[in-house]
DSSP file (Angstrom, degrees, kcal/mol; ACC not computed):
  #  RESIDUE AA STRUCTURE BP1 BP2  ACC     N-H-->O    O-->H-N    N-H-->O    O-->H-N    TCO  KAPPA ALPHA  PHI   PSI    X-CA   Y-CA   Z-CA
    1    1 A M              0   0    0      0, 0.0     2,-0.1     0, 0.0     0, 0.0   0.000 360.0 360.0 360.0 131.1  -30.7  -42.0   11.7
    2    2 A S     >  -     0   0    0      1,-0.1     4,-1.9     4,-0.0     5,-0.2  -0.375 360.0-114.6 -79.8 160.8  -33.7  -40.8    9.7
    3    3 A S  H  > S+     0   0    0      1,-0.2     4,-1.8     2,-0.2     5,-0.1   0.805 114.8  58.5 -66.2 -28.3  -33.3  -38.8    6.5
    4    4 A G  H  > S+     0   0    0      2,-0.2     4,-2.1     1,-0.2    -1,-0.2   0.912 108.1  43.6 -66.7 -43.0  -34.9  -35.8    8.2
    5    5 A S  H  > S+     0   0    0      2,-0.2     4,-2.4     1,-0.2    -2,-0.2   0.836 111.5  54.6 -73.6 -30.6  -32.3  -35.6   10.9
    6    6 A A  H  X S+     0   0    0     -4,-1.9     4,-2.2     2,-0.2    -1,-0.2   0.886 109.4  48.4 -65.9 -38.3  -29.5  -36.2    8.4
    7    7 A L  H  X S+     0   0    0     -4,-1.8     4,-2.4     2,-0.2    -2,-0.2   0.913 111.3  49.6 -67.0 -43.0  -30.7  -33.2    6.4
    8    8 A E  H  X S+     0   0    0     -4,-2.1     4,-2.5     1,-0.2    -2,-0.2   0.911 110.9  49.9 -61.9 -41.9  -30.9  -31.1    9.5
    9    9 A L  H  X S+     0   0    0     -4,-2.4     4,-2.4     2,-0.2    -2,-0.2   0.905 110.3  50.3 -63.0 -42.2  -27.4  -32.1   10.4
   10   10 A S  H  X S+     0   0    0     -4,-2.2     4,-2.5     2,-0.2    -2,-0.2   0.906 111.2  48.6 -62.2 -42.4  -26.1  -31.2    6.9
   11   11 A I  H  X S+     0   0    0     -4,-2.4     4,-2.6     2,-0.2    -2,-0.2   0.913 111.5  49.6 -64.8 -42.6  -27.8  -27.8    7.1
   12   12 A L  H  X S+     0   0    0     -4,-2.5     4,-2.4     2,-0.2    -2,-0.2   0.895 111.5  48.5 -63.4 -40.7  -26.3  -27.1   10.6
   13   13 A I  H  X S+     0   0    0     -4,-2.4     4,-2.5     2,-0.2    -2,-0.2   0.924 112.6  48.3 -65.2 -43.9  -22.8  -28.1    9.3
   14   14 A A  H  X S+     0   0    0     -4,-2.5     4,-2.2     1,-0.2    -2,-0.2   0.908 112.6  48.9 -62.8 -41.5  -23.2  -25.9    6.3
   15   15 A L  H  X S+     0   0    0     -4,-2.6     4,-2.4     2,-0.2    -1,-0.2   0.900 110.4  50.9 -64.3 -41.3  -24.4  -23.0    8.4
   16   16 A A  H  X S+     0   0    0     -4,-2.4     4,-2.3     2,-0.2    -2,-0.2   0.916 110.8  48.4 -62.9 -43.4  -21.5  -23.5   10.9
   17   17 A L  H  X S+     0   0    0     -4,-2.5     4,-2.5     2,-0.2    -1,-0.2   0.889 111.1  51.2 -63.9 -39.0  -19.0  -23.4    8.0
   18   18 A L  H  X S+     0   0    0     -4,-2.2     4,-2.3     2,-0.2    -2,-0.2   0.913 110.8  47.8 -64.3 -42.9  -20.6  -20.3    6.6
   19   19 A L  H  X S+     0   0    0     -4,-2.4     4,-2.3     2,-0.2    -2,-0.2   0.880 111.4  50.6 -65.9 -38.1  -20.4  -18.5   10.0
   20   20 A I  H  X S+     0   0    0     -4,-2.3     4,-2.4     2,-0.2    -2,-0.2   0.926 111.2  48.2 -64.5 -44.5  -16.8  -19.6   10.4
   21   21 A A  H  X S+     0   0    0     -4,-2.5     4,-2.4     1,-0.2    -2,-0.2   0.907 112.2  49.2 -63.0 -41.4  -16.0  -18.2    6.9
   22   22 A A  H  X S+     0   0    0     -4,-2.3     4,-2.6     2,-0.2    -1,-0.2   0.892 110.5  51.3 -64.7 -39.2  -17.8  -14.9    7.7
   23   23 A G  H  X S+     0   0    0     -4,-2.3     4,-2.4     2,-0.2    -2,-0.2   0.909 110.3  48.1 -64.1 -42.4  -15.9  -14.6   11.0
   24   24 A I  H  X S+     0   0    0     -4,-2.4     4,-2.6     2,-0.2     5,-0.2   0.923 112.1  49.7 -63.4 -44.5  -12.6  -15.1    9.3
   25   25 A W  H  X S+     0   0    0     -4,-2.4     4,-2.4     1,-0.2     5,-0.2   0.926 112.3  47.5 -60.8 -45.7  -13.5  -12.5    6.6
   26   26 A L  H  X S+     0   0    0     -4,-2.6     4,-2.0     2,-0.2    -1,-0.2   0.906 111.9  50.6 -62.0 -42.0  -14.5  -10.0    9.3
   27   27 A F  H  X S+     0   0    0     -4,-2.4     4,-0.8     1,-0.2    -2,-0.2   0.936 112.3  45.5 -62.3 -47.0  -11.4  -10.6   11.3
   28   28 A L  H >< S+     0   0    0     -4,-2.6     3,-0.5     1,-0.2     4,-0.3   0.893 115.5  46.5 -65.8 -39.6   -9.1  -10.1    8.4
   29   29 A N  H >< S+     0   0    0     -4,-2.4     3,-1.0     1,-0.2    -1,-0.2   0.789 105.2  60.2 -74.3 -26.5  -10.9   -7.0    7.2
   30   30 A S  H 3< S+     0   0    0     -4,-2.0    -1,-0.2     1,-0.2    -2,-0.2   0.708  95.6  63.6 -73.4 -17.2  -11.0   -5.5   10.7
   31   31 A R  T << S+     0   0    0     -4,-0.8    -1,-0.2    -3,-0.5     2,-0.2   0.610  82.5  98.6 -81.3 -11.9   -7.2   -5.5   10.8
   32   32 A Q  S <  S-     0   0    0     -3,-1.0     2,-0.1    -4,-0.3    -3,-0.0  -0.524  75.6-124.9 -75.5 141.9   -7.0   -3.1    7.8
   33   33 A T     >  -     0   0    0     -2,-0.2     4,-2.3     1,-0.1     5,-0.2  -0.386  23.6-109.4 -77.6 164.1   -6.5    0.5    8.7
   34   34 A T  H  > S+     0   0    0      1,-0.2     4,-2.3     2,-0.2     5,-0.2   0.892 121.4  53.6 -59.8 -40.1   -8.8    3.2    7.6
   35   35 A A  H  > S+     0   0    0      1,-0.2     4,-2.3     2,-0.2    -1,-0.2   0.887 108.1  49.5 -63.8 -39.0   -6.1    4.5    5.2
   36   36 A E  H  > S+     0   0    0      2,-0.2     4,-2.4     1,-0.2    -2,-0.2   0.906 110.6  49.6 -67.7 -41.5   -5.7    1.0    3.7
   37   37 A R  H  X S+     0   0    0     -4,-2.3     4,-2.1     2,-0.2    -2,-0.2   0.906 112.2  48.7 -62.9 -40.6   -9.4    0.6    3.2
   38   38 A E  H  X S+     0   0    0     -4,-2.3     4,-2.5     2,-0.2    -2,-0.2   0.898 109.9  51.4 -66.3 -40.7   -9.5    4.1    1.5
   39   39 A R  H  X S+     0   0    0     -4,-2.3     4,-2.4     1,-0.2    -2,-0.2   0.926 111.2  47.8 -61.4 -44.8   -6.6    3.2   -0.7
   40   40 A K  H  X S+     0   0    0     -4,-2.4     4,-2.5     1,-0.2    -2,-0.2   0.879 110.2  52.9 -63.6 -38.1   -8.3    0.0   -1.8
   41   41 A R  H  X S+     0   0    0     -4,-2.1     4,-2.5     2,-0.2    -2,-0.2   0.936 110.4  47.0 -61.9 -46.6  -11.5    1.9   -2.5
   42   42 A R  H  X S+     0   0    0     -4,-2.5     4,-2.3     1,-0.2    -2,-0.2   0.927 113.5  47.6 -61.9 -45.4   -9.7    4.4   -4.7
   43   43 A I  H  X S+     0   0    0     -4,-2.4     4,-2.2     1,-0.2    -1,-0.2   0.899 111.5  50.9 -64.6 -40.3   -7.9    1.6   -6.7
   44   44 A T  H  X S+     0   0    0     -4,-2.5     4,-2.7     2,-0.2     5,-0.4   0.928 110.8  48.1 -63.1 -45.0  -11.1   -0.3   -7.1
   45   45 A I  H  X S+     0   0    0     -4,-2.5     4,-2.3     1,-0.2    -1,-0.2   0.893 110.7  52.4 -64.0 -37.8  -13.0    2.7   -8.5
   46   46 A N  H  < S+     0   0    0     -4,-2.3    -1,-0.2    -5,-0.2    -2,-0.2   0.913 114.2  42.9 -61.8 -41.3  -10.1    3.4  -10.8
   47   47 A Q  H  < S+     0   0    0     -4,-2.2    -2,-0.2     1,-0.2    -1,-0.2   0.898 131.7  19.4 -74.2 -41.6  -10.2   -0.1  -12.2
   48   48 A I  H  < S+     0   0    0     -4,-2.7    -3,-0.2    -5,-0.2    -2,-0.2   0.543  99.6 113.3-106.4  -8.7  -13.9   -0.6  -12.5
   49   49 A G     <  -     0   0    0     -4,-2.3     2,-0.3    -5,-0.4    55,-0.2  -0.148  59.2-129.6 -73.1 158.5  -15.2    3.0  -12.6
   50   50 A R  E     -A  103   0A   0     53,-2.6    53,-2.3     1,-0.0     2,-0.2  -0.790  27.0-119.0 -99.9 148.3  -16.7    5.0  -15.3
   51   51 A M  E     +A  102   0A   0     -2,-0.3     2,-0.3    51,-0.2    51,-0.2  -0.581  39.5 158.0 -88.9 150.9  -15.4    8.4  -16.2
   52   52 A G  E     -A  101   0A   0     49,-2.4    49,-2.4    -2,-0.2     2,-0.4  -0.930  40.0 -92.2-155.2 177.7  -17.4   11.6  -16.0
   53   53 A D  E     +A  100   0A   0     -2,-0.3    16,-0.6    16,-0.2     2,-0.3  -0.791  41.1 172.9-100.5 144.1  -17.1   15.3  -15.7
   54   54 A A  E     -AB  99  68A   0     45,-2.6    45,-2.4    -2,-0.4     2,-0.4  -0.882  25.5-131.5-139.3 170.7  -17.1   17.1  -12.4
   55   55 A T  E     -AB  98  67A   0     12,-2.5    12,-2.1    -2,-0.3     2,-0.6  -0.986  14.7-138.9-129.8 121.7  -16.5   20.6  -11.1
   56   56 A I  E     +AB  97  66A   0     41,-3.1    41,-1.6    -2,-0.4    10,-0.3  -0.697  23.8 178.7 -76.6 122.8  -14.2   21.3   -8.2
   57   57 A I  E     +     0   0A   0      8,-2.4     2,-0.3    -2,-0.6     9,-0.2   0.630  60.1   2.2-103.8 -17.3  -16.1   23.9   -6.2
   58   58 A D  E     - B   0  65A   0      7,-1.5     7,-2.8    39,-0.1     2,-0.4  -0.971  52.1-155.8-165.0 152.7  -13.7   24.4   -3.3
   59   59 A V  E     + B   0  64A   0     -2,-0.3     2,-0.5     5,-0.2     5,-0.2  -0.981  12.2 178.0-135.6 122.6  -10.3   23.4   -2.0
   60   60 A R  E >   - B   0  63A   0      3,-2.1     3,-2.9    -2,-0.4     2,-0.3  -0.985  69.7 -43.6-127.5 120.5   -9.5   23.5    1.7
   61   61 A D  T 3  S-     0   0    0     -2,-0.5    31,-0.1     1,-0.3    19,-0.0  -0.478 124.7 -30.6  54.6-117.0   -6.0   22.2    2.7
   62   62 A C  T 3  S+     0   0    0     -2,-0.3    19,-3.2    -3,-0.1     2,-0.6   0.119 110.9 114.5-114.0  21.1   -6.0   19.1    0.6
   63   63 A I  E <   -BC  60  80A   0     -3,-2.9    -3,-2.1    17,-0.2     2,-0.6  -0.834  53.1-155.6 -94.0 120.8   -9.7   18.4    0.7
   64   64 A L  E     -BC  59  79A   0     15,-2.9    15,-1.9    -2,-0.6     2,-0.5  -0.868   4.1-161.1 -99.7 116.5  -11.2   18.7   -2.8
   65   65 A F  E     +BC  58  78A   0     -7,-2.8    -8,-2.4    -2,-0.6    -7,-1.5  -0.850  23.9 162.5 -97.2 129.5  -14.9   19.5   -2.8
   66   66 A Y  E     -BC  56  77A   0     11,-2.6    11,-2.8    -2,-0.5     2,-0.3  -0.955  27.3-149.6-147.0 162.1  -16.6   18.7   -6.1
   67   67 A S  E     +BC  55  76A   0    -12,-2.1   -12,-2.5    -2,-0.3     2,-0.3  -0.950  19.7 162.0-133.1 153.9  -20.0   18.1   -7.7
   68   68 A Y  E     -BC  54  75A   0      7,-2.3     7,-3.2    -2,-0.3     2,-0.4  -0.961  27.5-126.2-160.1 170.3  -21.1   16.0  -10.7
   69   69 A E  E     - C   0  74A   0    -16,-0.6     2,-0.4    -2,-0.3   -16,-0.2  -0.993  17.0-177.0-131.7 134.9  -24.1   14.5  -12.3
   70   70 A V  E >  S- C   0  73A   0      3,-2.4     3,-1.9    -2,-0.4    -2,-0.0  -0.987  75.6 -18.5-132.5 122.6  -24.8   10.9  -13.2
   71   71 A R  T 3  S-     0   0    0     -2,-0.4     3,-0.1     1,-0.3    -1,-0.1   0.864 128.8 -49.5  49.2  44.3  -28.0    9.9  -15.0
   72   72 A G  T 3  S+     0   0    0      1,-0.2     2,-0.5     0, 0.0    -1,-0.3   0.455 113.4 116.0  81.1   0.8  -29.8   13.0  -13.9
   73   73 A V  E <   -C   70   0A   0     -3,-1.9    -3,-2.4     2,-0.0     2,-0.4  -0.908  57.2-142.1-106.4 127.1  -28.8   12.8  -10.2
   74   74 A A  E     -C   69   0A   0     -2,-0.5     2,-0.4    -5,-0.2    -5,-0.2  -0.702  17.2-169.3 -90.0 137.0  -26.6   15.5   -8.8
   75   75 A Y  E     -C   68   0A   0     -7,-3.2    -7,-2.3    -2,-0.4     2,-0.4  -0.967  10.5-171.6-124.8 140.2  -23.9   14.6   -6.3
   76   76 A T  E     +C   67   0A   0     -2,-0.4    -9,-0.2    -9,-0.2     2,-0.2  -0.992  29.5 135.0-129.8 125.7  -21.7   16.9   -4.2
   77   77 A T  E     -C   66   0A   0    -11,-2.8   -11,-2.6    -2,-0.4     2,-0.3  -0.775  37.7-124.7-151.4-170.7  -18.9   15.3   -2.2
   78   78 A S  E     -C   65   0A   0    -13,-0.3     2,-0.4    -2,-0.2   -13,-0.2  -0.967   6.0-152.3-146.0 161.7  -15.3   15.6   -1.3
   79   79 A Q  E     -C   64   0A   0    -15,-1.9   -15,-2.9    -2,-0.3     2,-0.8  -0.996  20.0-131.0-137.5 132.6  -12.0   13.7   -1.5
   80   80 A D  E     +C   63   0A   0     -2,-0.4     3,-0.3   -17,-0.2   -17,-0.2  -0.744  26.2 177.8 -80.6 113.5   -9.1   14.0    0.9
   81   81 A A    >   +     0   0    0    -19,-3.2     3,-1.9    -2,-0.8   -18,-0.1   0.101  43.3 116.1-104.2  20.6   -6.1   14.3   -1.5
   82   82 A S  G >  S+     0   0    0      1,-0.3     3,-1.3     2,-0.2    -1,-0.2   0.783  70.4  62.7 -64.4 -25.3   -3.4   14.7    1.2
   83   83 A D  G 3  S+     0   0    0     -3,-0.3    -1,-0.3     1,-0.2     3,-0.2   0.688 109.2  42.8 -67.8 -16.3   -1.8   11.4    0.1
   84   84 A F  G X> S+     0   0    0     -3,-1.9     3,-2.2     1,-0.1     4,-0.8  -0.002  73.5 128.1-117.7  26.2   -1.2   13.2   -3.2
   85   85 A K  G X4 S+     0   0    0     -3,-1.3     3,-0.9     1,-0.3    -1,-0.1   0.838  71.0  57.5 -53.9 -37.7    0.0   16.5   -1.8
   86   86 A D  G 34 S+     0   0    0      1,-0.2    -1,-0.3    -3,-0.2    -2,-0.1   0.671 105.3  51.8 -70.3 -15.1    3.2   16.4   -3.9
   87   87 A L  G <4 S+     0   0    0     -3,-2.2    -1,-0.2     2,-0.1    -2,-0.2   0.563  94.9  87.4 -94.1 -11.4    1.0   16.1   -7.1
   88   88 A L  S << S-     0   0    0     -3,-0.9     4,-0.1    -4,-0.8   -26,-0.0  -0.586  88.0-103.8 -87.8 150.1   -1.1   19.1   -6.2
   89   89 A P        -     0   0    0      0, 0.0     3,-0.1     0, 0.0    -1,-0.1  -0.345  28.3-117.1 -67.3 155.1   -0.1   22.7   -7.3
   90   90 A S  S    S+     0   0    0      1,-0.3     2,-1.0     2,-0.1     3,-0.1   0.860 114.1  52.6 -62.6 -34.4    1.2   24.8   -4.5
   91   91 A E  S >  S-     0   0    0      1,-0.2     3,-1.9     2,-0.0    -1,-0.3  -0.799  74.4-175.6-101.1  89.9   -1.7   27.2   -5.0
   92   92 A T  G >  S+     0   0    0     -2,-1.0     3,-2.0     1,-0.3     4,-0.3   0.690  71.7  77.3 -65.5 -18.7   -4.6   24.6   -4.7
   93   93 A A  G >  S+     0   0    0      1,-0.3     3,-1.5     2,-0.2    -1,-0.3   0.758  80.5  71.2 -62.0 -22.2   -7.2   27.3   -5.5
   94   94 A T  G <  S+     0   0    0     -3,-1.9    31,-0.5     1,-0.3    -1,-0.3   0.655  85.1  68.6 -68.2 -13.4   -6.1   26.9   -9.2
   95   95 A L  G <  S+     0   0    0     -3,-2.0   -39,-0.3    -4,-0.2    -1,-0.3   0.685  71.8 112.2 -76.7 -17.8   -7.8   23.5   -9.2
   96   96 A I    <   +     0   0    0     -3,-1.5   -39,-0.2    -4,-0.3   -30,-0.1  -0.360  62.1  45.8 -61.8 128.8  -11.3   25.1   -8.9
   97   97 A G  E    S-A   56   0A   0    -41,-1.6   -41,-3.1    -2,-0.1   -39,-0.1  -0.905  98.7  -4.0 134.7-163.4  -13.2   24.5  -12.1
   98   98 A P  E     +A   55   0A   0      0, 0.0    24,-0.3     0, 0.0     2,-0.3  -0.272  63.3 157.1 -67.1 147.7  -13.8   21.6  -14.5
   99   99 A T  E     -A   54   0A   0    -45,-2.4   -45,-2.6    22,-0.1     2,-0.3  -0.941  38.5-104.9-155.5 171.6  -12.1   18.2  -13.9
  100  100 A A  E     -A   53   0A   0     20,-2.2     2,-0.3    -2,-0.3    20,-0.2  -0.763  36.1-179.6-102.3 154.7  -12.5   14.5  -14.7
  101  101 A M  E     -A   52   0A   0    -49,-2.4   -49,-2.4    -2,-0.3     2,-0.4  -0.949  20.2-137.3-145.3 165.7  -13.7   12.0  -12.2
  102  102 A K  E     -AD  51 112A   0     10,-2.1    10,-2.5    -2,-0.3     2,-0.3  -0.975  21.8-175.0-125.0 144.2  -14.4    8.3  -11.9
  103  103 A Y  E     -AD  50 111A   0    -53,-2.3   -53,-2.6    -2,-0.4     8,-0.2  -0.949  33.1 -98.8-137.3 157.4  -17.4    6.7  -10.2
  104  104 A S        -     0   0    0      6,-2.4     3,-0.3     3,-0.7     6,-0.2  -0.599  24.4-144.4 -74.4 127.9  -18.6    3.2   -9.3
  105  105 A P  S    S+     0   0    0      0, 0.0    -1,-0.1     0, 0.0   -56,-0.1   0.819 102.4  47.7 -63.3 -28.9  -21.2    2.1  -11.9
  106  106 A K  S    S+     0   0    0      1,-0.3    -2,-0.0     4,-0.1     0, 0.0   0.752 128.9  21.5 -82.0 -24.9  -23.1    0.3   -9.0
  107  107 A N    >   -     0   0    0     -3,-0.3     3,-2.7     3,-0.2    -3,-0.7  -0.704  65.6-172.7-144.3  86.3  -23.0    3.3   -6.7
  108  108 A P  T 3  S+     0   0    0      0, 0.0    -1,-0.1     0, 0.0    -2,-0.1   0.686  83.5  68.9 -58.8 -17.9  -22.4    6.6   -8.5
  109  109 A A  T 3  S+     0   0    0      1,-0.1     2,-0.9    -6,-0.1   -33,-0.0   0.672  83.3  81.9 -72.4 -14.9  -22.1    8.4   -5.2
  110  110 A N    <   +     0   0    0     -3,-2.7    -6,-2.4    -6,-0.2     2,-0.3  -0.804  69.1 144.4 -92.8 102.3  -18.7    6.5   -4.7
  111  111 A S  E     -D  103   0A   0     -2,-0.9     2,-0.3    -8,-0.2    -8,-0.2  -0.885  33.5-156.9-140.9 165.8  -16.3    8.6   -6.8
  112  112 A I  E     -D  102   0A   0    -10,-2.5   -10,-2.1    -2,-0.3     3,-0.1  -0.968  15.8-166.9-140.6 156.2  -12.7    9.8   -7.0
  113  113 A L  S    S+     0   0    0      1,-0.4     7,-3.2    -2,-0.3     8,-0.5   0.590  83.8  12.0-108.1 -25.3  -10.8   12.7   -8.6
  114  114 A I  B     +E  119   0B   0      5,-0.2    -1,-0.4     6,-0.2     2,-0.3  -0.994  63.0 163.3-153.1 146.8   -7.3   11.2   -8.0
  115  115 A C        -     0   0    0      3,-2.9     3,-0.3    -2,-0.3   -76,-0.1  -0.848  55.9 -77.7-149.5-171.7   -5.7    7.9   -6.9
  116  116 A E  S    S+     0   0    0     -2,-0.3     3,-0.1     1,-0.2   -73,-0.0   0.768 128.0  29.0 -65.2 -26.7   -2.4    6.2   -6.9
  117  117 A E  S    S+     0   0    0      1,-0.2     2,-0.3     0, 0.0    -1,-0.2   0.436 123.5  30.6-116.3  -2.1   -2.7    5.2  -10.6
  118  118 A W        -     0   0    0     -3,-0.3    -3,-2.9     0, 0.0     2,-0.4  -0.996  52.4-162.7-157.1 151.2   -4.8    8.0  -12.2
  119  119 A S  B     -E  114   0B   0     -2,-0.3    -5,-0.2    -5,-0.2   -18,-0.1  -0.980  11.4-174.1-142.0 130.9   -5.7   11.6  -11.9
  120  120 A G        +     0   0    0     -7,-3.2   -20,-2.2    -2,-0.4     2,-0.2   0.417  53.8 118.7 -95.2  -1.8   -8.6   13.5  -13.3
  121  121 A L        -     0   0    0     -8,-0.5   -22,-0.1   -22,-0.2     3,-0.1  -0.466  61.6-135.4 -69.1 131.7   -7.2   16.8  -12.1
  122  122 A R        -     0   0    0    -24,-0.3     3,-0.1    -2,-0.2    -2,-0.1  -0.560  33.7 -87.4 -84.0 151.6   -6.4   19.2  -15.0
  123  123 A P        -     0   0    0      0, 0.0    -1,-0.1     0, 0.0     2,-0.0  -0.319  51.9-106.5 -58.0 138.3   -3.2   21.1  -15.1
  124  124 A A        -     0   0    0      1,-0.1   -29,-0.1    -3,-0.1     3,-0.1  -0.356  36.0-104.0 -66.2 145.3   -3.5   24.3  -13.2
  125  125 A A        -     0   0    0    -31,-0.5    -1,-0.1     1,-0.1   -31,-0.0  -0.419  47.0 -93.8 -66.3 144.3   -3.6   27.5  -15.3
  126  126 A P        -     0   0    0      0, 0.0    -1,-0.1     0, 0.0     2,-0.1  -0.322  43.9-113.0 -60.4 142.0   -0.4   29.4  -15.2
  127  127 A Q    >>  -     0   0    0      1,-0.1     4,-2.0    -3,-0.1     3,-0.5  -0.411  22.0-114.7 -74.4 153.2   -0.3   32.1  -12.6
  128  128 A V  H 3> S+     0   0    0      1,-0.3     4,-2.5     2,-0.2     5,-0.2   0.888 116.5  52.5 -57.1 -42.9   -0.3   35.8  -13.7
  129  129 A H  H 3> S+     0   0    0      1,-0.2     4,-1.9     2,-0.2    -1,-0.3   0.826 107.2  53.0 -67.6 -28.5    3.2   36.3  -12.3
  130  130 A E  H <> S+     0   0    0     -3,-0.5     4,-1.9     2,-0.2    -1,-0.2   0.906 110.3  47.3 -69.1 -41.1    4.5   33.3  -14.2
  131  131 A I  H  X S+     0   0    0     -4,-2.0     4,-2.4     1,-0.2    -2,-0.2   0.921 112.6  49.3 -64.7 -44.2    3.1   34.7  -17.5
  132  132 A Q  H  X S+     0   0    0     -4,-2.5     4,-2.4     1,-0.2    -1,-0.2   0.886 109.2  52.4 -63.4 -38.8    4.6   38.1  -16.8
  133  133 A A  H  X S+     0   0    0     -4,-1.9     4,-1.4     2,-0.2    -1,-0.2   0.897 110.8  47.4 -64.3 -40.0    8.0   36.6  -16.0
  134  134 A K  H  X S+     0   0    0     -4,-1.9     4,-1.0     2,-0.2    -2,-0.2   0.910 112.3  49.7 -67.4 -41.9    8.0   34.7  -19.3
  135  135 A E  H  X S+     0   0    0     -4,-2.4     4,-0.6     1,-0.2     3,-0.5   0.899 110.8  49.0 -64.8 -40.5    6.9   37.8  -21.3
  136  136 A S  H  < S+     0   0    0     -4,-2.4     3,-0.4     1,-0.2    -1,-0.2   0.787 106.6  56.3 -72.1 -24.9    9.7   40.0  -19.7
  137  137 A S  H  < S+     0   0    0     -4,-1.4    -1,-0.2     1,-0.2    -2,-0.2   0.730 103.5  55.5 -77.2 -20.2   12.3   37.4  -20.4
  138  138 A H  H  <        0   0    0     -4,-1.0    -1,-0.2    -3,-0.5    -2,-0.2   0.630 360.0 360.0 -84.5 -13.9   11.5   37.5  -24.2
  139  139 A T     <        0   0    0     -4,-0.6    -1,-0.2    -3,-0.4    -2,-0.2   0.450 360.0 360.0 -97.4 360.0   12.0   41.2  -24.4
Protein backbone atom coordinates (compact mmCIF):
# COMPACT_ATOMS: atom_id res chain seq x y z
CA UNK A 1 0.00 0.00 0.00
CA UNK A 2 1.46 3.38 -0.96
CA UNK A 3 1.69 6.26 1.50
CA UNK A 4 -0.80 8.25 -0.62
CA UNK A 5 -3.51 5.63 -0.33
CA UNK A 6 -2.80 5.17 3.40
CA UNK A 7 -3.30 8.91 3.87
CA UNK A 8 -6.54 8.82 1.88
CA UNK A 9 -7.78 5.88 3.97
CA UNK A 10 -6.93 7.74 7.20
CA UNK A 11 -8.79 10.83 6.00
CA UNK A 12 -11.83 8.73 5.03
CA UNK A 13 -11.86 6.99 8.42
CA UNK A 14 -11.58 10.34 10.24
CA UNK A 15 -14.38 11.78 8.10
CA UNK A 16 -16.57 8.73 8.78
CA UNK A 17 -16.01 9.05 12.55
CA UNK A 18 -16.83 12.76 12.38
CA UNK A 19 -20.06 12.06 10.50
CA UNK A 20 -21.04 9.34 12.99
CA UNK A 21 -20.40 11.71 15.92
CA UNK A 22 -22.44 14.45 14.23
CA UNK A 23 -25.26 11.98 13.60
CA UNK A 24 -25.31 10.90 17.23
CA UNK A 25 -25.32 14.54 18.38
CA UNK A 26 -28.21 15.39 16.02
CA UNK A 27 -30.17 12.35 17.14
CA UNK A 28 -29.78 13.15 20.82
CA UNK A 29 -30.65 16.83 20.36
CA UNK A 30 -33.65 16.06 18.19
CA UNK A 31 -35.19 14.12 21.05
CA UNK A 32 -35.40 17.26 23.21
CA UNK A 33 -38.74 18.98 23.31
CA UNK A 34 -39.07 22.64 22.41
CA UNK A 35 -39.74 23.40 26.08
CA UNK A 36 -36.53 21.60 27.13
CA UNK A 37 -34.46 23.50 24.55
CA UNK A 38 -35.96 26.79 25.77
CA UNK A 39 -35.24 25.89 29.42
CA UNK A 40 -31.60 25.11 28.53
CA UNK A 41 -31.33 28.39 26.61
CA UNK A 42 -32.59 30.38 29.60
CA UNK A 43 -30.26 28.62 32.03
CA UNK A 44 -27.27 29.10 29.72
CA UNK A 45 -27.96 32.82 29.34
CA UNK A 46 -28.33 33.11 33.11
CA UNK A 47 -24.96 31.42 33.64
CA UNK A 48 -22.90 33.16 30.95
CA UNK A 49 -24.97 36.27 30.26
CA UNK A 50 -24.20 39.87 30.91
CA UNK A 51 -26.69 42.05 32.74
CA UNK A 52 -28.28 45.12 31.26
CA UNK A 53 -31.27 47.39 31.58
CA UNK A 54 -34.45 46.87 29.60
CA UNK A 55 -37.93 48.31 29.45
CA UNK A 56 -41.01 46.13 29.42
CA UNK A 57 -43.27 47.81 26.87
CA UNK A 58 -46.24 45.46 26.91
CA UNK A 59 -47.57 42.33 28.59
CA UNK A 60 -50.14 40.07 26.94
CA UNK A 61 -51.13 36.98 28.88
CA UNK A 62 -47.69 35.85 30.06
CA UNK A 63 -45.74 37.19 27.08
CA UNK A 64 -43.39 39.99 28.14
CA UNK A 65 -42.49 42.40 25.32
CA UNK A 66 -39.38 44.41 26.04
CA UNK A 67 -36.68 46.54 24.47
CA UNK A 68 -33.06 47.18 25.35
CA UNK A 69 -29.84 48.48 23.89
CA UNK A 70 -26.41 46.82 23.75
CA UNK A 71 -23.39 48.62 22.31
CA UNK A 72 -25.57 51.13 20.48
CA UNK A 73 -27.86 48.53 18.88
CA UNK A 74 -31.52 48.58 19.90
CA UNK A 75 -33.39 45.29 20.33
CA UNK A 76 -37.10 44.67 20.77
CA UNK A 77 -38.16 41.13 21.62
CA UNK A 78 -40.40 39.06 23.87
CA UNK A 79 -40.22 36.22 26.34
CA UNK A 80 -42.93 33.73 27.18
CA UNK A 81 -43.04 33.73 30.98
CA UNK A 82 -45.93 31.26 31.31
CA UNK A 83 -43.58 28.78 33.05
CA UNK A 84 -43.22 31.42 35.78
CA UNK A 85 -46.88 32.44 36.02
CA UNK A 86 -46.88 31.91 39.79
CA UNK A 87 -44.02 34.44 40.12
CA UNK A 88 -45.81 37.14 38.12
CA UNK A 89 -48.18 39.62 39.75
CA UNK A 90 -51.87 38.98 39.21
CA UNK A 91 -52.09 42.31 37.38
CA UNK A 92 -49.28 41.82 34.86
CA UNK A 93 -49.65 45.36 33.50
CA UNK A 94 -47.79 46.54 36.62
CA UNK A 95 -44.64 44.99 35.13
CA UNK A 96 -44.54 47.62 32.37
CA UNK A 97 -41.53 49.85 32.90
CA UNK A 98 -37.84 49.44 33.71
CA UNK A 99 -36.41 45.99 34.43
CA UNK A 100 -33.13 44.09 34.39
CA UNK A 101 -32.23 41.54 31.73
CA UNK A 102 -29.42 39.19 30.78
CA UNK A 103 -28.10 38.67 27.28
CA UNK A 104 -25.59 36.43 25.56
CA UNK A 105 -22.26 38.24 25.05
CA UNK A 106 -21.82 36.43 21.72
CA UNK A 107 -25.36 37.20 20.52
CA UNK A 108 -26.93 40.19 22.30
CA UNK A 109 -30.27 39.47 20.60
CA UNK A 110 -30.48 36.31 22.76
CA UNK A 111 -31.81 37.61 26.08
CA UNK A 112 -34.04 36.81 29.05
CA UNK A 113 -35.96 38.67 31.74
CA UNK A 114 -36.65 35.65 33.94
CA UNK A 115 -35.53 32.03 34.25
CA UNK A 116 -35.57 29.17 36.73
CA UNK A 117 -32.69 30.60 38.78
CA UNK A 118 -32.95 34.38 38.31
CA UNK A 119 -35.41 37.18 37.71
CA UNK A 120 -34.79 40.69 36.48
CA UNK A 121 -38.41 41.64 37.05
CA UNK A 122 -38.77 44.41 39.56
CA UNK A 123 -41.42 44.16 42.26
CA UNK A 124 -44.69 45.55 41.04
CA UNK A 125 -45.74 48.92 42.43
CA UNK A 126 -48.47 48.67 45.06
CA UNK A 127 -51.93 49.07 43.64
CA UNK A 128 -53.96 52.15 44.60
CA UNK A 129 -56.56 50.07 46.45
CA UNK A 130 -53.80 48.37 48.49
CA UNK A 131 -52.40 51.76 49.55
CA UNK A 132 -55.86 53.03 50.46
CA UNK A 133 -56.56 49.87 52.50
CA UNK A 134 -53.32 50.35 54.47
CA UNK A 135 -54.06 54.03 55.09
CA UNK A 136 -57.58 53.33 56.32
CA UNK A 137 -56.36 50.60 58.69
CA UNK A 138 -53.99 53.08 60.36
CA UNK A 139 -56.76 55.57 61.19
